[in-house]
RODRENBA-517007 format. One line per 5 residues: number of its first residue (from 1); for each residue x, y, z of C-alpha. Coordinates in pm, 1 decimal. Example, Ala and Ser with C-alpha at 12.3 -4.5 7.8 and 13.67 -1.06 7.14 Angstrom:
2
1) 1230.0:-450.0:780.0; 1367.0:-106.0:714.0
% end
This chain:
654
1) -381.2:-7902.4:-7609.3; -649.6:-8017.6:-7372.9; -392.3:-8027.8:-7093.8; -295.6:-7665.1:-7166.6; -655.9:-7555.3:-7161.8
6) -710.6:-7741.9:-6836.8; -410.6:-7565.9:-6676.6; -535.8:-7224.7:-6790.3; -870.5:-7310.4:-6646.5; -725.7:-7389.1:-6310.5
11) -522.8:-7070.7:-6309.9; -836.9:-6869.5:-6384.3; -1021.4:-7044.8:-6105.6; -738.4:-6969.1:-5866.2; -738.7:-6602.3:-5965.0
16) -1113.4:-6583.5:-5920.0; -1080.0:-6744.4:-5576.6; -820.4:-6488.5:-5475.8; -1031.4:-6198.3:-5596.8; -1364.9:-6326.3:-5478.1
21) -1250.6:-6503.3:-5163.3; -1485.6:-6302.7:-4939.2; -1786.6:-6400.2:-5138.2; -1674.9:-6761.3:-5165.5; -1605.8:-6788.1:-4793.0
26) -1932.3:-6613.7:-4718.3; -2114.0:-6860.4:-4942.5; -1934.5:-7169.7:-4815.6; -1881.9:-7082.8:-4446.4; -2100.9:-6779.8:-4379.0
31) -1786.3:-6570.3:-4299.5; -1819.3:-6195.4:-4233.9; -1525.7:-5957.0:-4177.6; -1604.1:-5629.2:-3992.6; -1333.4:-5359.9:-4042.4
36) -1173.2:-5174.6:-3752.3; -1372.3:-4852.0:-3807.0; -1705.7:-5014.5:-3871.4; -1987.3:-5184.9:-3687.8; -2196.1:-5465.1:-3832.2
41) -2575.3:-5421.5:-3822.2; -2759.7:-5752.8:-3860.6; -3095.6:-5817.7:-4021.2; -3229.2:-6168.6:-3981.6; -3447.2:-6270.9:-4276.3
46) -3617.0:-6574.1:-4127.0; -3604.9:-6826.8:-3845.0; -3555.7:-7196.0:-3922.0; -3598.3:-7339.3:-3576.1; -3754.0:-7224.5:-3249.9
51) -4088.5:-7087.7:-3136.5; -3989.5:-6717.4:-3142.1; -4021.0:-6661.0:-3511.9; -4191.5:-6321.6:-3503.7; -4143.3:-5999.9:-3307.3
56) -4401.1:-5904.5:-3042.9; -4651.1:-5641.3:-3141.8; -4510.1:-5290.3:-3130.6; -4146.5:-5399.4:-3132.8; -3902.8:-5337.5:-3415.4
61) -3578.8:-5469.9:-3268.7; -3527.1:-5840.9:-3203.1; -3339.9:-5938.6:-2889.0; -3425.8:-6311.7:-2871.6; -3338.4:-6426.6:-3220.8
66) -3660.1:-6325.0:-3390.3; -3659.7:-6232.0:-3755.6; -3601.1:-5863.9:-3827.1; -3353.4:-5595.2:-3712.8; -3128.3:-5747.2:-3447.3
71) -3036.5:-5564.9:-3131.6; -2698.2:-5733.1:-3123.6; -2428.5:-5578.4:-3345.0; -2095.8:-5707.2:-3475.7; -1785.0:-5537.0:-3344.0
76) -1473.6:-5524.3:-3566.7; -1350.1:-5880.3:-3627.3; -1411.7:-6215.5:-3811.8; -1740.4:-6404.9:-3780.7; -1872.6:-6735.2:-3926.7
81) -2217.6:-6883.6:-3972.4; -2366.8:-6561.8:-4104.0; -2514.7:-6726.0:-4414.0; -2609.1:-6471.7:-4672.1; -2944.0:-6632.0:-4741.5
86) -3044.3:-6593.7:-4373.4; -2854.6:-6284.1:-4253.9; -2794.5:-5947.4:-4405.2; -2499.2:-5757.5:-4252.4; -2463.1:-5382.4:-4312.2
91) -2138.1:-5203.7:-4228.1; -2179.3:-4862.7:-4063.8; -1922.4:-4611.9:-3932.0; -1877.2:-4545.9:-3563.5; -2076.8:-4259.7:-3417.3
96) -1829.9:-3976.8:-3341.2; -1912.5:-3685.0:-3111.2; -1663.4:-3395.1:-3161.0; -1509.4:-3186.7:-2880.2; -1742.5:-2924.1:-2739.1
101) -2048.4:-3122.6:-2849.3; -2285.1:-3373.3:-2695.7; -2495.8:-3645.5:-2857.2; -2870.4:-3652.0:-2790.7; -3028.5:-3994.5:-2814.1
106) -3374.2:-4084.6:-2936.8; -3471.7:-4452.1:-2905.3; -3693.5:-4600.3:-3179.4; -3799.1:-4897.0:-2968.4; -3855.5:-4975.4:-2602.8
111) -4117.4:-4939.0:-2333.1; -4364.9:-4657.5:-2332.3; -4283.4:-4336.9:-2145.2; -4515.7:-4290.6:-1843.1; -4798.3:-4043.5:-1883.5
116) -4693.0:-3695.4:-1786.6; -4328.9:-3745.0:-1878.0; -4171.9:-3648.0:-2206.8; -3826.5:-3808.8:-2175.1; -3716.9:-4168.2:-2133.5
121) -3528.6:-4236.6:-1814.4; -3175.6:-4363.2:-1816.6; -3106.9:-4740.8:-1802.8; -2777.7:-4924.9:-1805.2; -2675.5:-4984.8:-2166.8
126) -2304.9:-4899.6:-2189.7; -2373.1:-4548.0:-2323.6; -2636.6:-4685.2:-2562.4; -2379.6:-4918.2:-2722.7; -2565.2:-5232.7:-2606.5
131) -2911.9:-5223.1:-2757.6; -3009.6:-5560.4:-2611.6; -2925.8:-5449.4:-2258.6; -3114.7:-5122.4:-2317.5; -3431.9:-5306.9:-2413.2
136) -3395.4:-5581.8:-2151.3; -3349.1:-5321.1:-1873.9; -3670.5:-5141.3:-1963.0; -3536.7:-4862.1:-2177.7; -3810.8:-4632.2:-2301.5
141) -3867.3:-4524.1:-2657.2; -3845.5:-4158.5:-2748.1; -3608.0:-3882.1:-2643.2; -3375.0:-3980.2:-2363.1; -3268.3:-3781.6:-2060.9
146) -2914.6:-3915.0:-2097.0; -2667.9:-3807.1:-2361.9; -2322.5:-3905.8:-2477.4; -2021.3:-3678.3:-2458.7; -1735.9:-3635.8:-2707.0
151) -1580.6:-3960.9:-2831.0; -1643.0:-4263.0:-3061.2; -1930.7:-4503.4:-2997.7; -2063.8:-4828.8:-3153.3; -2426.2:-4720.4:-3175.2
156) -2693.4:-4939.9:-3334.8; -2855.0:-4682.1:-3558.7; -3147.1:-4920.8:-3622.2; -3250.6:-4853.8:-3259.0; -3095.0:-4517.0:-3173.4
161) -3090.2:-4189.9:-3359.8; -2811.4:-3954.0:-3253.5; -2834.3:-3572.1:-3281.2; -2519.9:-3367.7:-3220.0; -2558.2:-3031.4:-3043.7
166) -2332.6:-2776.4:-2873.9; -2242.2:-2765.5:-2508.7; -2388.2:-2476.6:-2310.4; -2146.7:-2197.1:-2215.5; -2233.4:-1914.7:-1975.1
171) -2015.8:-1603.9:-2000.1; -1844.5:-1419.8:-1713.6; -2063.2:-1195.6:-1495.9; -2366.7:-1375.0:-1633.4; -2605.2:-1619.9:-1474.5
176) -2818.8:-1892.7:-1627.6; -3185.2:-1919.4:-1533.6; -3311.8:-2276.7:-1575.9; -3654.3:-2396.4:-1680.0; -3693.2:-2775.3:-1681.5
181) -3924.4:-2945.4:-1932.5; -3985.7:-3264.4:-1739.0; -4051.5:-3364.2:-1378.5; -4325.6:-3337.3:-1122.4; -4577.8:-3051.1:-1138.5
186) -4498.2:-2739.5:-931.9; -4672.3:-2720.4:-595.3; -4978.5:-2502.3:-556.0; -4926.6:-2131.5:-478.9; -4569.3:-2151.1:-603.1
191) -4421.2:-2010.1:-919.9; -4105.1:-2222.4:-922.5; -4005.5:-2575.0:-834.4; -3848.4:-2671.5:-508.9; -3474.4:-2675.1:-463.0
196) -3327.0:-3016.5:-549.2; -2969.3:-3127.4:-484.9; -2746.4:-3394.4:-637.2; -2789.3:-3332.1:-1010.8; -2459.0:-3149.4:-1079.9
201) -2608.1:-2827.2:-1216.6; -2880.6:-3017.6:-1407.4; -2619.3:-3215.4:-1602.4; -2751.0:-3539.0:-1449.5; -3116.4:-3489.2:-1526.5
206) -3210.6:-3844.6:-1421.2; -3103.9:-3766.7:-1062.6; -3308.4:-3447.9:-1081.6; -3615.0:-3655.3:-1171.9; -3543.1:-3924.8:-911.8
211) -3500.2:-3663.5:-634.4; -3843.5:-3518.7:-702.3; -3752.0:-3223.4:-919.7; -4036.9:-3016.1:-1063.5; -4081.8:-2909.5:-1418.4
216) -4087.4:-2538.8:-1485.7; -3889.5:-2245.8:-1341.6; -3613.0:-2352.0:-1103.4; -3485.0:-2152.3:-803.5; -3129.9:-2269.1:-864.5
221) -2923.2:-2080.1:-1120.7; -2608.9:-2175.8:-1310.1; -2297.1:-1962.9:-1291.7; -2035.8:-1892.8:-1558.7; -1878.0:-2201.4:-1721.4
226) -1936.2:-2482.2:-1973.3; -2202.3:-2744.0:-1910.2; -2337.0:-3060.7:-2072.4; -2705.3:-2977.6:-2064.8; -2974.4:-3170.4:-2252.6
231) -3175.7:-2908.3:-2444.9; -3468.0:-3159.2:-2460.4; -3481.6:-3141.6:-2078.4; -3367.8:-2787.5:-1999.5; -3420.7:-2440.2:-2135.1
236) -3161.6:-2182.4:-2030.5; -3181.4:-1802.5:-2023.3; -2860.3:-1607.4:-1974.5; -2890.6:-1274.0:-1790.8; -2637.9:-1039.3:-1621.6
241) -2564.2:-1084.9:-1253.5; -2725.9:-841.5:-1014.3; -2473.1:-576.2:-914.1; -2505.5:-367.1:-599.8; -2278.8:-64.3:-611.7
246) -2090.1:83.8:-318.9; -2314.2:314.0:-122.3; -2620.1:94.5:-177.8; -2779.4:-211.7:-25.3; -3011.9:-454.0:-196.8
251) -3337.5:-536.6:-24.8; -3451.7:-880.7:-141.2; -3818.2:-946.1:-216.2; -3868.0:-1320.8:-260.5; -4167.9:-1454.4:-455.9
256) -4119.1:-1816.1:-349.3; -4073.6:-2001.3:-24.5; -4281.3:-2063.7:282.7; -4476.3:-1793.5:460.8; -4230.7:-1686.1:727.0
261) -4299.9:-1513.6:1056.1; -4295.0:-1133.1:1066.0; -3974.4:-1017.0:1237.1; -4060.1:-648.6:1280.2; -4286.1:-673.8:1580.0
266) -4627.2:-526.7:1653.5; -4518.0:-163.2:1605.9; -4454.8:-200.7:1233.9; -4786.9:-258.2:1055.2; -4694.2:-180.7:696.9
271) -4586.4:-525.4:573.8; -4416.5:-846.8:675.5; -4040.9:-868.8:693.5; -3921.7:-1229.9:704.5; -3601.2:-1427.4:732.0
276) -3385.5:-1545.5:443.3; -3549.4:-1820.3:234.3; -3906.8:-1723.0:314.5; -4154.0:-1548.0:92.1; -4164.6:-1171.4:138.4
281) -3915.3:-892.8:218.1; -3598.1:-1030.3:373.4; -3477.5:-872.7:695.7; -3110.0:-883.0:596.6; -3026.8:-672.9:288.5
286) -2744.1:-757.9:49.7; -2427.0:-549.7:68.6; -2227.0:-414.2:-226.8; -2117.2:-681.9:-474.9; -2240.7:-908.8:-754.7
291) -2505.6:-1172.0:-691.8; -2649.8:-1457.6:-894.7; -3014.4:-1360.3:-859.3; -3300.1:-1533.6:-1039.5; -3501.6:-1231.7:-1146.2
296) -3816.9:-1441.2:-1189.8; -3833.9:-1566.4:-831.2; -3694.9:-1266.7:-641.6; -3646.1:-895.9:-683.3; -3370.4:-675.3:-547.0
301) -3456.9:-313.4:-469.3; -3155.6:-85.6:-446.3; -3159.6:155.3:-153.4; -2889.4:424.2:-123.6; -2731.2:431.3:219.9
306) -2526.4:747.9:163.0; -2670.8:1095.4:200.5; -2924.0:1148.4:-76.6; -2994.4:1495.2:-217.6; -3337.5:1565.7:-368.0
311) -3385.2:1892.9:-556.2; -3715.9:2072.3:-596.4; -3574.6:2270.8:-890.0; -3680.7:2253.4:-1253.3; -3329.9:2302.8:-1388.8
316) -3140.6:2057.7:-1167.1; -3151.6:1682.9:-1101.7; -2911.1:1440.4:-932.7; -2755.6:1131.1:-1091.5; -2987.3:892.8:-905.3
321) -3287.4:1046.4:-1093.3; -3513.7:1006.5:-792.2; -3589.2:1379.1:-819.9; -3640.9:1388.1:-1196.5; -4016.5:1447.6:-1147.0
326) -3968.0:1718.8:-883.4; -3992.6:2085.2:-983.4; -3968.1:2430.9:-833.4; -4229.4:2490.6:-561.0; -4480.9:2772.8:-635.1
331) -4634.7:2931.6:-323.8; -4866.9:3226.1:-255.8; -4795.9:3486.1:10.2; -5034.8:3640.2:260.1; -5072.9:3951.7:44.3
336) -5165.5:3739.4:-260.8; -4840.7:3742.7:-452.8; -4728.7:3407.6:-603.9; -4357.4:3337.5:-606.3; -4124.5:3042.4:-668.8
341) -3859.2:2894.4:-448.1; -3605.9:2609.4:-492.9; -3563.0:2360.1:-211.0; -3304.4:2085.1:-155.6; -3368.8:1804.6:92.4
346) -3089.9:1574.5:215.7; -3204.4:1237.9:352.4; -3034.5:921.3:472.9; -3175.8:568.9:488.2; -2991.0:350.6:746.0
351) -2896.0:1.5:631.0; -3102.8:-164.6:902.1; -3407.7:46.5:809.9; -3388.5:-19.2:433.6; -3612.6:-332.7:445.9
356) -3879.9:-136.5:634.7; -3872.8:142.3:377.1; -3914.3:-109.4:93.9; -4183.4:-302.0:283.6; -4374.9:21.8:333.5
361) -4331.3:186.5:-7.9; -4206.6:-83.9:-244.9; -3919.7:127.6:-380.7; -3741.5:459.7:-334.2; -3938.9:631.8:-609.8
366) -4261.0:575.0:-415.9; -4096.5:713.7:-102.1; -4018.8:1037.8:-284.2; -4355.5:1069.9:-456.4; -4572.7:956.9:-164.3
371) -4396.5:1119.7:130.9; -4123.6:1370.1:49.8; -4292.8:1556.9:-233.2; -4624.8:1630.8:-57.4; -4463.4:1687.7:283.9
376) -4210.9:1947.1:169.9; -4439.6:2114.1:-84.9; -4727.3:2156.3:159.6; -4504.4:2282.0:437.8; -4366.1:2570.6:232.3
381) -4709.1:2655.3:88.9; -4854.9:2676.6:437.5; -4557.9:2873.6:561.7; -4582.4:3129.2:278.9; -4953.0:3193.3:340.3
386) -4880.7:3328.8:686.8; -4638.6:3596.1:565.0; -4595.8:3851.9:288.9; -4318.9:3819.0:34.6; -4092.2:4075.2:194.3
391) -4120.3:3916.6:536.7; -4062.5:3572.1:385.7; -3745.9:3692.2:219.7; -3616.0:3865.6:530.7; -3679.1:3562.6:755.5
396) -3535.7:3302.2:520.5; -3285.8:3159.7:773.9; -3550.3:3113.1:1044.5; -3793.3:2948.2:799.9; -3518.6:2708.9:682.8
401) -3448.2:2598.9:1040.9; -3820.9:2556.1:1106.8; -3865.4:2351.4:787.7; -3570.3:2127.6:882.5; -3719.6:2048.2:1222.7
406) -4069.8:1986.8:1085.1; -3954.6:1757.4:804.0; -3724.6:1566.1:1041.2; -4016.0:1474.3:1264.4; -4226.4:1364.0:967.5
411) -3955.9:1145.4:810.5; -3873.1:978.0:1141.7; -4214.5:813.3:1122.2; -4115.8:661.0:785.4; -3778.4:520.9:907.3
416) -3587.4:786.9:711.8; -3337.6:1036.4:859.2; -3371.5:1400.4:749.4; -3015.6:1537.3:739.7; -3083.2:1894.5:628.1
421) -3334.8:2117.7:448.9; -3200.2:2398.8:233.3; -3390.0:2687.6:72.9; -3237.0:2785.3:-258.7; -3331.3:3067.2:-490.6
426) -3648.9:3267.7:-410.7; -3805.0:3443.2:-711.7; -4074.8:3703.0:-615.3; -4320.1:3842.4:-878.9; -4163.8:4084.0:-1127.2
431) -4419.2:4360.9:-1064.1; -4362.4:4340.6:-690.2; -3992.1:4340.8:-741.8; -4017.7:4661.1:-954.2; -4221.4:4836.4:-682.3
436) -3981.5:4721.0:-415.9; -3689.7:4830.4:-627.2; -3830.6:5179.9:-681.5; -3913.4:5213.3:-313.9; -3572.2:5097.6:-218.8
441) -3410.9:5342.9:-462.0; -3615.2:5632.3:-319.7; -3522.7:5532.4:34.7; -3161.2:5511.6:-61.1; -3177.3:5854.9:-231.9
446) -3333.5:6004.9:80.2; -3061.3:5858.7:288.3; -2810.9:5994.9:39.2; -2955.4:6346.0:64.6; -2957.6:6336.1:442.8
451) -2604.7:6212.8:437.9; -2498.5:6492.3:202.8; -2671.1:6754.8:422.5; -2498.4:6621.2:728.7; -2174.7:6628.1:535.1
456) -2219.8:6997.8:445.0; -2304.1:7088.1:803.7; -2005.6:6900.1:919.0; -1792.5:7078.4:658.9; -1912.9:7422.8:782.9
461) -1825.1:7339.3:1136.8; -1495.6:7205.4:1018.1; -1418.1:7536.0:832.9; -1497.2:7743.1:1145.8; -1288.8:7525.9:1364.6
466) -1014.5:7543.4:1101.9; -1007.7:7927.1:1114.7; -998.3:7924.4:1495.7; -728.3:7667.0:1480.3; -526.6:7886.0:1241.1
471) -550.8:8186.7:1486.3; -467.6:7971.3:1779.3; -151.3:7866.0:1602.0; 22.2:8203.2:1651.0; -96.8:8234.2:2010.7
476) 26.6:7890.2:2086.5; 354.4:7973.7:1912.5; 410.4:8286.9:2129.6; 323.7:8098.0:2444.8; 560.3:7827.0:2344.6
481) 839.9:8083.3:2279.3; 801.2:8229.7:2632.0; 804.4:7888.2:2785.8; 1105.1:7797.4:2576.3; 1298.9:8111.4:2691.9
486) 1211.4:8048.0:3055.5; 1310.7:7690.8:3028.2; 1637.3:7789.9:2848.4; 1736.1:8036.1:3124.8; 1651.5:7788.6:3392.9
491) 1853.0:7530.5:3210.3; 2152.2:7769.5:3187.4; 2142.0:7838.7:3563.0; 2107.2:7475.2:3641.7; 2394.4:7400.6:3407.9
496) 2623.2:7662.3:3574.6; 2540.3:7529.9:3919.7; 2600.4:7185.3:3797.0; 2934.5:7279.9:3642.6; 3054.2:7451.4:3966.5
501) 2951.5:7155.8:4176.0; 3117.9:6930.5:3923.9; 3449.1:7124.6:3937.5; 3443.8:7126.7:4318.5; 3377.0:6759.0:4330.3
506) 3642.0:6697.4:4065.8; 3910.1:6895.1:4262.6; 3826.1:6719.0:4587.1; 3824.3:6383.3:4415.4; 4158.9:6454.9:4245.2
511) 4322.9:6563.9:4576.4; 4195.3:6257.7:4754.4; 4307.7:6044.4:4464.5; 4657.9:6205.0:4468.0; 4688.6:6148.0:4842.0
516) 4578.9:5789.7:4806.8; 4816.0:5734.4:4514.4; 5113.0:5885.3:4713.6; 5035.3:5667.9:5014.1; 4996.5:5367.1:4791.7
521) 5328.3:5438.2:4616.6; 5508.1:5482.9:4951.8; 5370.9:5155.2:5078.6; 5461.1:4993.6:4751.7; 5819.5:5132.4:4760.5
526) 5863.5:5016.4:5116.9; 5732.3:4673.5:5035.3; 5958.1:4649.0:4729.9; 6263.7:4763.5:4930.7; 6196.7:4501.6:5195.6
531) 6142.4:4239.5:4930.5; 6465.8:4338.4:4750.3; 6661.3:4337.9:5077.7; 6534.7:3993.8:5163.6; 6606.3:3875.3:4810.3
536) 6966.4:4016.1:4819.2; 7023.9:3863.8:5161.1; 6896.7:3527.8:5043.1; 7100.2:3540.9:4722.2; 7416.2:3642.2:4913.9
541) 7366.4:3364.7:5162.1; 7303.1:3118.4:4879.4; 7610.2:3235.0:4684.5; 7828.2:3223.4:4994.9; 7707.1:2877.2:5070.5
546) 7766.9:2780.1:4706.7; 8121.6:2929.7:4706.3; 8201.5:2755.7:5038.0; 8077.4:2424.0:4913.2; 8245.8:2468.1:4575.5
551) 8578.2:2566.6:4736.9; 8563.7:2280.5:4976.7; 8486.0:2043.9:4694.2; 8763.5:2184.2:4471.8; 9015.8:2182.2:4756.9
556) 8925.2:1826.4:4838.4; 8951.9:1737.1:4473.5; 9288.8:1911.5:4424.5; 9417.8:1758.7:4745.6; 9302.0:1415.0:4644.2
561) 9437.8:1449.2:4291.3; 9770.6:1588.8:4416.5; 9801.9:1327.4:4679.9; 9726.9:1046.5:4436.7; 9964.0:1200.9:4177.9
566) 10242.6:1242.3:4432.0; 10201.7:886.2:4544.5; 10208.0:773.3:4182.4; 10519.8:976.7:4109.0; 10685.9:857.2:4426.1
571) 10624.9:500.5:4322.2; 10752.8:574.7:3974.3; 11071.6:737.6:4110.7; 11133.5:438.5:4327.8; 11089.2:214.5:4035.2
576) 11288.5:409.0:3771.8; 11510.9:624.3:3970.0; 11485.1:992.6:3999.8; 11693.3:1088.0:3703.9; 11541.7:832.8:3472.5
581) 11189.8:925.4:3576.3; 11265.7:1289.2:3504.5; 11396.8:1203.5:3164.2; 11089.4:985.1:3098.4; 10842.6:1255.9:3184.4
586) 11036.4:1514.3:2984.2; 11033.0:1284.2:2688.2; 10663.1:1213.6:2732.4; 10574.5:1577.5:2748.0; 10795.7:1657.6:2450.2
591) 10616.8:1393.6:2248.1; 10279.1:1539.5:2344.2; 10387.9:1896.2:2271.3; 10548.2:1823.9:1933.0; 10877.2:1987.0:2049.8
596) 11193.2:1939.7:1842.2; 11427.7:1712.7:2022.1; 11731.4:1841.9:1842.4; 11750.8:2217.6:1861.6; 11873.0:2432.4:1581.9
601) 12163.9:2546.6:1806.3; 12334.0:2295.9:2035.8; 12529.1:2431.7:2326.1; 12794.1:2201.2:2479.7; 13038.3:2224.7:2766.1
606) 13254.1:2035.2:3019.0; 13104.1:2042.2:3354.3; 13131.8:1837.3:3659.4; 12859.5:1647.6:3825.7; 12659.7:1957.8:3885.6
611) 12645.9:2056.6:3521.1; 12733.2:2382.0:3359.4; 12525.6:2698.7:3322.4; 12442.8:2605.0:2972.6; 12277.4:2290.1:3095.3
616) 12049.3:2496.6:3308.2; 11979.4:2732.8:3023.7; 11886.6:2443.1:2802.9; 11653.6:2302.7:3064.2; 11475.9:2631.1:3101.2
621) 11432.5:2670.1:2729.4; 11281.4:2330.0:2704.6; 11037.8:2408.4:2985.6; 10924.7:2725.1:2805.1; 10840.8:2522.9:2502.5
626) 10621.0:2291.4:2705.7; 10262.5:2355.1:2814.2; 10235.8:2572.8:3122.2; 10040.6:2311.0:3308.4; 10287.5:2049.9:3210.8
631) 10565.6:2282.8:3309.1; 10426.3:2306.4:3655.6; 10408.9:1933.0:3671.1; 10773.9:1904.6:3556.2; 10883.6:2163.7:3812.1
636) 10704.7:1970.2:4081.8; 10872.9:1654.3:3971.8; 11206.7:1829.0:3962.0; 11160.6:1956.8:4310.7; 11081.6:1607.8:4425.5
641) 11390.4:1480.5:4256.2; 11604.8:1755.1:4407.4; 11486.5:1669.1:4752.4; 11591.9:1309.3:4712.8; 11947.5:1235.7:4812.1
646) 12175.7:1188.3:4515.8; 12356.6:856.6:4496.8; 12724.1:849.5:4485.2; 12870.4:766.6:4149.8; 13192.8:783.5:3981.1
651) 13306.8:1099.8:3812.8; 13256.4:947.6:3485.4; 13024.6:1094.3:3236.1; 12787.5:844.0:3108.2
% end
């Protein structure tokens, strides 16, 4: 039983060791396990050995083993010797800075910030993850100029307090005006700090301080984008960019910079115009576009460079509104009548003269109110006093030209070009207008009456002349009839004479033509007869020559053919014998002529060697049946055979 209890006891002890192993190992070996997402913050309760047992006055973080909050932290891992009776270890999560945020650091311990500064300067401390290094390197307590960007950090929260804030974003077409909260004081007679480089748009504020940056308004601005700016060091104001439209230039008036030399010369005594970067009006104006202008250190006055129309008319104003305070000019004539007139003045400010205009007047509104308004108003008032209303109205064109010339000379002195001066509507007094209207109506009626009288007189004269003209018509008609008769008779005589002369000429011409035609025909007949005679003679000669040549050729041919045929026959007779050759040729011709060899009637007889009469008759009949040409040939052959001597043979019929 005791053995069983002992075994249960040991099992219980083993289970307790498994469950409480951390506490047991901590108690026995001082073991501490820091998880992967934690950091161990150490508090030392007391010091057993060593002289540094207490922290120096004013310090709250121990860096040399003193009792209290320790600057050193425990990263994730396993540690021994951290006895629970001497050390207290607290597990804290990592400090995480999300995307689009930055972490502002305030140190609870460190050296004092120098007088006049409000932020602790940056020291090397691995982004505030090494508290010991921060304190050993002279880190200052309080708000720090440095910050940490998005990410995870092992920050000792016993020394550092982290505040998460947003990044600064400047929108498109906007500009950020910077005011720094720390740095050197601004120089005397300046309203902004000097321009400092090398701080990456104030994102590295420590470099800004080291390079001598001033606290307060800064001349440098920040353009559109996202920036890591420490709000403890910088205040930012976002304003629209300065836009200069087409048709305008921007004259820059700078409130900061050195006192530059006047570039206008001795002739211009109405203000200093300086170079870019100096204090005063800049000589070179800005052209159309958008500019990142710090409105607190410089001002841009827009000056139109196109033709500018200014109306002295109560009911009309241009889009630029420079004439919004101008009204119709009221003048008084020489005869004491007041009347109103509208005036339009066209001016042009050259680009190169725009700085002088601004240096003299400050802006375009002052130019209108201080120069144009009194100049034009006084000119027309003075001009009206030297004339009555009627004369003023009738000489409007001349007065407009005179006003244009006068105003041009005046504006040239103010570096402004006067393009044109136009007189608009002129409104005389109503009472004067009624009198003038009545007078004008009476004058027009008088003219009408005179015109009507002249018309009647003209009509009377016209009637008289009409009657005379009507009587003259018959007289003229009679005179014309006489002249027509005379001219008709004369024409008849002339026509008869002409006809007689024409007939005479025609007869003579016809006789001459007949004579010439007869002569021509005789010559033609003679020529044709001669030509025909020559042609007949030539044809006869040619035909005779042709017949002679043809006959000669035919005779030669016949002779040659006959000769060759005779020779051939002679050779054949010699070869075959005369009688056999005759029989051969007769047989040949009979075969060609399709002649019956055996006649329908055969005549026979007993003759001697010479043959009987029937033999001759048969021969003749056969020859008639043959072709005539062939018959001739047979006759010729027969004649040849007859001329040959007959051989002697026996009186035996073959």
